C-alpha positions as CSV (number, residue, x, y, z in Angstrom):
1,M,-21.0,12.5,-7.5
2,S,-19.1,10.1,-5.2
3,V,-16.8,11.3,-2.4
4,S,-13.6,9.4,-1.9
5,K,-12.4,7.9,1.3
6,E,-9.4,10.3,1.1
7,Q,-11.7,13.3,0.9
8,I,-13.7,12.1,3.9
9,E,-10.6,11.5,6.0
10,T,-9.3,15.0,5.0
11,L,-12.6,16.6,6.2
12,K,-12.3,14.6,9.4
13,Q,-8.9,15.9,10.1
14,L,-9.6,19.5,9.1
15,G,-12.2,19.8,11.9
16,T,-15.7,21.2,12.1
17,A,-14.9,24.9,13.0
18,T,-12.5,25.2,10.0
19,I,-15.0,23.6,7.6
20,H,-17.9,25.8,8.9
21,E,-16.0,29.0,8.4
22,A,-14.5,27.9,5.1
23,Q,-17.9,27.2,3.5
24,G,-19.3,30.6,4.5
25,Q,-20.4,29.9,8.0
26,K,-23.1,27.4,7.0
27,G,-23.9,23.8,7.8
28,A,-23.4,24.0,11.6
29,I,-25.8,21.7,13.5
30,D,-27.4,23.0,16.7
31,G,-24.7,23.0,19.4
32,A,-27.0,21.1,21.8
33,L,-26.1,17.9,19.9
34,R,-23.0,16.9,21.8
35,P,-20.6,13.9,21.5
36,I,-21.0,11.2,24.1
37,D,-17.2,10.8,23.9
38,P,-15.6,14.1,23.0
39,S,-12.3,12.4,22.1
40,L,-13.8,10.7,19.0
41,R,-14.3,12.2,15.6
42,L,-16.6,11.1,12.8
43,A,-17.0,11.8,9.1
44,G,-18.9,10.0,6.4
45,P,-21.9,10.2,4.1
46,A,-25.3,10.5,5.7
47,L,-27.7,7.6,5.9
48,T,-30.8,9.5,6.9
49,V,-33.7,8.3,9.1
50,D,-36.9,10.1,9.8
51,C,-38.6,8.4,12.8
52,R,-41.3,9.1,15.3
53,P,-40.6,10.2,18.9
54,S,-40.2,7.3,21.3
55,D,-40.1,4.7,18.5
56,N,-37.1,3.2,16.8
57,L,-38.6,0.9,14.2
58,A,-37.2,3.0,11.4
59,I,-33.7,2.9,12.9
60,H,-33.8,-0.9,12.8
61,Y,-34.9,-0.8,9.2
62,A,-32.2,1.7,8.3
63,L,-29.5,-0.7,9.4
64,T,-30.6,-3.1,6.6
65,K,-29.8,-0.3,4.1
66,A,-26.4,0.7,5.5
67,K,-23.1,0.6,3.7
68,P,-19.7,0.5,5.3
69,G,-18.6,4.1,6.0
70,D,-22.1,5.5,6.5
71,V,-23.0,7.9,9.3
72,L,-26.5,7.3,10.6
73,V,-28.3,10.6,10.8
74,V,-31.6,10.3,12.7
75,D,-34.3,12.9,13.0
76,A,-36.0,11.9,16.3
77,K,-37.9,15.2,16.5
78,A,-35.6,16.5,19.3
79,F,-37.5,14.3,21.7
80,I,-35.2,13.6,24.7
81,E,-37.5,11.6,27.0
82,A,-36.7,8.2,25.4
83,G,-33.5,6.5,24.2
84,P,-34.1,4.9,20.8
85,W,-30.4,3.9,20.5
86,G,-28.3,1.9,22.9
87,D,-25.5,-0.7,23.1
88,L,-27.2,-3.4,21.0
89,L,-27.8,-1.1,18.1
90,T,-24.3,0.2,18.5
91,L,-22.9,-3.3,18.2
92,A,-25.1,-4.0,15.2
93,A,-24.0,-0.8,13.5
94,Q,-20.3,-1.5,14.0
95,K,-20.7,-5.0,12.5
96,L,-22.1,-3.3,9.4
97,G,-19.3,-0.8,9.1
98,I,-21.3,2.2,10.1
99,V,-18.8,4.8,11.5
100,G,-21.0,6.9,13.7
101,L,-24.4,8.2,14.8
102,V,-26.0,11.7,14.9
103,I,-29.4,11.7,16.5
104,D,-31.6,14.7,17.2
105,G,-32.9,12.9,20.3
106,S,-31.5,10.8,23.1
107,V,-29.4,7.7,23.5
108,R,-28.9,5.4,26.5
109,D,-26.2,2.9,27.6
110,A,-23.6,5.7,27.2
111,N,-20.8,3.9,29.0
112,A,-21.2,0.9,26.8
113,I,-21.2,3.1,23.7
114,I,-18.0,4.8,24.9
115,E,-16.4,1.4,25.6
116,L,-17.2,0.3,22.1
117,G,-15.5,3.4,20.7
118,F,-18.5,4.4,18.5
119,P,-18.7,8.1,17.7
120,T,-22.1,9.2,18.9
121,F,-23.7,12.7,18.9
122,S,-27.1,13.2,20.6
123,R,-29.3,15.9,22.1
124,G,-29.5,14.1,25.4
125,L,-29.4,10.8,27.4
126,S,-32.5,8.9,28.6
127,I,-32.9,5.6,30.3
128,K,-36.5,5.3,29.0
129,G,-37.1,2.6,26.3
130,T,-38.9,3.0,23.0
131,N,-41.5,1.2,21.0
132,K,-41.3,-0.4,17.5
133,N,-44.7,0.3,16.1
134,Q,-44.6,3.5,14.1
135,P,-43.7,4.1,10.5
136,G,-40.7,6.1,9.4
137,K,-38.6,6.9,6.3
138,V,-35.0,6.1,5.3
139,N,-32.8,8.0,2.8
140,V,-35.0,11.1,2.7
141,P,-34.0,14.7,3.5
142,V,-34.2,15.3,7.2
143,S,-33.9,18.3,9.5
144,I,-31.2,17.9,12.2
145,G,-30.6,20.7,14.6
146,G,-31.8,23.3,12.2
147,V,-29.9,22.0,9.1
148,I,-31.3,20.0,6.2
149,V,-29.3,16.9,5.6
150,N,-29.7,15.0,2.4
151,P,-28.8,11.4,1.9
152,G,-25.1,11.3,0.9
153,D,-24.2,14.7,2.4
154,I,-21.0,14.5,4.4
155,V,-21.4,14.9,8.1
156,V,-18.3,15.8,10.2
157,G,-18.2,15.7,14.0
158,D,-15.7,16.4,16.7
159,R,-15.4,17.9,20.2
160,D,-16.5,21.3,18.9
161,G,-19.7,20.1,17.2
162,L,-21.2,19.0,13.9
163,V,-21.1,20.4,10.4
164,V,-22.7,19.2,7.1
165,V,-21.0,19.5,3.7
166,E,-23.1,19.1,0.6
167,Q,-21.9,16.1,-1.4
168,S,-21.4,18.3,-4.5
169,A,-19.3,20.9,-2.6
170,V,-16.7,18.6,-0.9
171,E,-13.8,19.3,-3.2
172,G,-14.3,23.1,-3.0
173,V,-14.8,23.0,0.8
174,I,-11.5,21.1,1.2
175,R,-9.7,23.6,-0.9
176,M,-11.2,26.6,1.0
177,S,-10.5,24.9,4.4
178,R,-6.8,24.5,3.5
179,T,-6.6,28.1,2.5
180,R,-8.1,29.1,5.8
181,E,-5.7,27.0,7.7
182,D,-2.8,28.7,5.8
183,K,-4.2,32.1,6.8
184,E,-4.5,31.1,10.4
185,N,-1.0,29.7,10.5
186,G,0.2,33.2,9.3
187,I,-1.7,34.8,12.1
188,R,-0.2,32.4,14.6
189,A,3.3,33.3,13.3
190,G,2.4,37.0,13.7
191,V,1.2,36.5,17.3
192,E,4.4,34.7,18.1
193,A,6.3,37.6,16.7
194,G,4.6,40.0,19.0
195,K,2.0,41.5,16.8
196,S,-1.6,42.2,18.0
197,T,-4.6,40.5,16.6
198,V,-6.0,43.9,15.9
199,E,-3.1,44.5,13.6
200,L,-3.0,41.1,12.1
201,L,-6.8,41.0,11.3
202,G,-6.9,44.7,10.1
203,L,-9.4,45.8,12.8
204,A,-8.0,49.3,13.4
205,D,-10.3,51.0,11.0
206,T,-13.4,49.3,12.3
207,L,-12.5,50.1,15.9
208,K,-11.9,53.8,14.9
209,K,-15.2,53.9,13.0
210,L,-17.0,52.7,16.1
211,G,-15.3,55.2,18.3
212,M,-13.6,52.6,20.3
213,V,-10.1,54.1,19.9
């Protein structure tokens, strides 16, 4: 099942928190993976990479398999004492049409990555270099920040964090996200009208049951 560019753009604009809630509070990647530039968003199908700590040979190989619009999703085993990604790989990725990077590990050359405008989410920063000797795998299921990401799953990232949407669930998640947005807009209108969030969210009975009122 293919996901259209329009659907990907819609997910990108909906935002990670809305998507996470709409799909039953699942798919949220560990909040320790943060954007290098919080002003940038990313969304696209995952090109997954399983690589060894402190080695980026598999990442270089993955770029030969990339398609425009892909998000590179790298399981670097949460190892933060080396930076297997930097400005040169960023430039190479942009030339191939890759739209962003999610790495459970570190990157370096952060200022250059920001200047290039490449959405990048990582667990840390490290100036230490890496080797290019160890085997790895591309386009296989990987575990990123506690979430299994399959090739082609849609990864969405913004200032709030990262969320994964299964490829087969995209249409339904978009529909549920829009429903949630409509509900929240109704709550906003109620707050503007002077109502309390307890009233608007129907929390009075729960508060009473817990002896809080």
